[in-house]
C-alpha positions in Angstrom: 292.1 172.4 -8.3 289.7 169.8 -6.9 289.9 167.7 -3.7 291.5 164.5 -5.2 294.4 166.6 -7.4 295.2 168.2 -4.1 296.0 164.9 -2.4 297.2 163.1 -5.0 300.1 165.8 -5.7 300.7 166.1 -2.1 303.7 165.0 -0.2 303.6 166.0 3.5 300.2 166.1 4.2 298.9 167.5 7.8 295.4 166.7 9.1 293.3 168.5 11.5 290.4 166.4 12.6 286.8 167.6 14.8 284.2 165.5 15.9 282.6 165.0 12.2 285.4 162.4 12.2 283.7 160.5 14.6 280.3 160.5 14.1 279.8 157.7 11.9 281.3 155.8 14.7 278.6 156.9 17.1 280.2 159.5 18.3 278.0 163.3 18.4 279.4 166.1 17.5 278.7 169.3 19.5 278.2 172.2 16.7 276.0 170.4 14.1 272.5 170.5 13.2 272.0 167.3 15.7 275.0 168.1 18.0 275.3 168.0 21.5 275.2 171.3 22.4 272.4 172.6 19.9 270.3 169.6 21.0 270.7 169.8 24.9 272.3 173.2 25.6 272.8 172.8 29.8 275.3 170.1 28.5 278.1 172.9 27.9 278.2 173.0 31.8 280.2 169.7 31.7 282.9 171.0 29.5 283.1 174.1 31.6 286.3 173.8 34.2 284.7 176.3 37.0 281.2 174.7 36.5 282.9 171.3 37.3 284.8 172.2 40.2 282.3 173.9 41.5 279.2 172.1 41.1 279.0 168.6 42.4 275.8 167.8 40.4 277.3 168.8 37.4 280.0 166.5 38.3 277.9 163.6 38.6 276.0 164.4 35.4 279.5 164.4 33.4 280.2 160.8 35.2 276.8 159.5 34.5 277.2 160.8 30.8 280.5 158.4 30.8 279.4 155.5 32.4 276.2 155.7 29.3 278.3 156.6 26.5 281.8 154.5 27.5 283.9 156.0 24.9 286.6 153.4 25.6 284.4 150.4 23.8 283.8 152.6 20.6 285.4 151.4 17.4 286.8 153.7 14.4 285.4 153.8 11.4 286.4 154.2 7.8 288.0 157.6 8.2 290.1 157.2 10.6 291.4 153.9 8.9 291.6 156.2 5.7 294.4 158.4 7.8 296.5 155.2 8.6 296.5 154.5 4.9 297.7 157.4 4.2 300.9 156.9 6.9 301.5 153.5 5.3 301.6 155.8 2.0 304.6 157.8 3.9 302.7 161.3 3.2 301.2 162.2 6.4 303.3 164.6 8.4 300.8 164.3 11.6 297.3 164.5 13.0 296.4 167.2 14.9 293.3 166.4 16.8 290.5 168.0 18.6 288.7 164.9 19.3 289.6 163.5 22.9 288.0 159.7 21.8 291.2 158.2 21.0 290.1 156.4 17.5 292.9 157.4 15.9 295.4 155.2 18.0 292.8 152.4 18.3 292.7 152.7 14.0 296.3 151.8 13.9 297.9 155.1 13.5 301.1 156.0 15.3 300.7 157.8 18.7 303.6 160.0 17.9 302.1 161.4 14.8 298.6 162.2 16.7 298.7 165.4 18.7 295.9 165.3 20.8 295.2 169.6 21.4 292.2 168.8 23.9 293.4 165.9 26.0 291.6 162.2 25.9 288.9 160.7 27.7 290.6 157.7 28.2 292.0 158.6 31.2 291.6 160.3 34.0 293.2 162.6 35.9 293.2 163.8 39.9 292.5 167.6 39.9 294.7 167.9 43.0 297.8 165.3 43.1 297.9 165.2 39.3 297.2 161.0 39.6 296.1 159.6 36.3 295.0 156.2 36.0 293.0 154.5 32.5 289.1 156.1 32.3 288.0 152.3 32.1 289.8 151.5 35.7 286.9 153.6 37.3 283.8 151.8 35.4 283.3 149.9 38.7 283.4 152.4 41.0 281.0 154.3 38.9 278.9 150.9 38.2 279.0 150.0 41.9 277.1 153.4 42.7 279.6 156.2 43.6 278.1 159.1 41.7 281.0 161.4 41.9 284.3 159.2 42.8 287.1 160.9 44.5 290.8 160.0 44.7 291.7 157.1 46.0 295.1 158.5 47.1 294.1 162.3 48.3 290.3 162.6 48.0 290.3 165.2 45.2 288.3 165.7 42.0 288.8 163.3 39.5 287.8 164.8 35.8 288.8 163.4 32.5 292.0 164.1 31.1 290.3 166.7 28.9 291.4 170.3 28.2 287.5 172.1 29.1 286.3 175.4 28.5 288.8 177.5 30.8 291.7 175.5 30.8 294.9 176.1 28.8 296.5 174.0 26.0 299.2 172.1 27.0 302.0 174.2 25.2 304.2 171.3 24.3 301.6 169.3 22.0 300.4 173.1 20.1 304.1 173.5 19.9 303.8 170.2 17.8 300.6 170.9 16.4 302.0 174.4 15.0 305.4 172.8 13.4 303.2 170.1 11.7 301.2 173.0 10.0 304.5 174.8 9.1 305.8 171.7 7.3 303.6 170.5 5.3 302.7 171.1 2.0 298.8 170.0 2.3 296.7 171.3 5.3 293.4 169.0 5.2 290.8 170.0 8.2 288.4 167.6 8.5 285.1 167.3 10.6 285.8 170.5 12.1 283.7 174.0 12.6 286.8 175.7 12.2 285.3 178.1 14.8 287.3 177.4 17.8 290.9 178.9 18.5 293.7 177.9 18.0 293.5 175.1 16.5 291.6 176.9 13.5 294.7 179.1 12.9 296.9 176.3 11.9 295.1 176.7 8.8 296.5 180.2 8.5 299.8 179.0 9.3 299.8 176.4 7.0 298.7 178.4 4.2 300.7 181.5 5.1 304.0 179.0 4.3 302.9 177.7 1.2 300.9 174.8 2.0 297.3 174.1 0.0 294.2 174.1 2.3 291.6 171.5 1.6 288.6 171.3 3.8 286.2 168.4 4.8 283.3 169.2 6.8 279.0 168.8 6.5 278.6 172.6 7.4 280.1 175.9 5.8 283.1 177.1 8.0 284.6 180.6 8.1 288.0 179.3 6.3 285.7 177.9 3.0 286.4 181.3 1.0 290.3 180.8 2.2 290.0 177.1 1.1 291.6 175.5 -2.4 289.2 172.7 -2.3 285.9 172.1 -0.3 284.2 168.3 0.1 280.8 168.0 1.5 280.6 164.2 1.1 280.5 161.9 4.2 283.7 161.5 5.7 283.6 158.0 5.8 283.0 157.9 2.1 285.1 160.3 0.3 288.5 160.0 3.1 289.6 156.2 1.9 288.6 157.4 -1.9 290.7 160.3 -1.7 293.2 158.2 0.3 293.5 155.3 -2.6 292.6 156.5 -5.4 295.2 155.6 -8.2 
């Protein structure tokens, strides 16, 4: 059975998305040939919670990167919009995403169907008092020259509301992701290397209860041999074609 037949026959589809679905929006992935960590291994320190909390230089680099990239200005692409169409067809059970860019919601996916395993870069959290605010509200302080802005309430360290290496996933979000994997008849992994657990193990959960597995990714993954179908086409091309086929 090929990818088109799998999608055509499915009625309850759960999707796992990784960085590859957002590359066509201009956001680099991490582990691909042109990925952030592939090209700049030292950048991994920004995503390590111990390094971030202990080293002001790491935090300054992180804020500099956010000021340059401004993720809140990035627009969704045809891959994100294809999943909105799948929801309109009443066949989308959930989107479980490893991404932190908020592009699924920006494209029009219902927020209650999007489960952000790794949090969001569009918000900021204080590591001392748990105050949260939109990342965009911090932009004037960064533009004014603050290179490691503290919390204005308690003076604590501010960090994007993302899950860094060394931090635990939100159990409630993970529970919802597992439920979505259990309750689908087709599980589609899109633009993810399937090297990071527990996200990758959702493939096992879905297949263990009889769901089919479709992997859409440019590079091989550890789950390719177990997949019912594979697609290596550009996500922005194949996903709309799969969703809108007659």
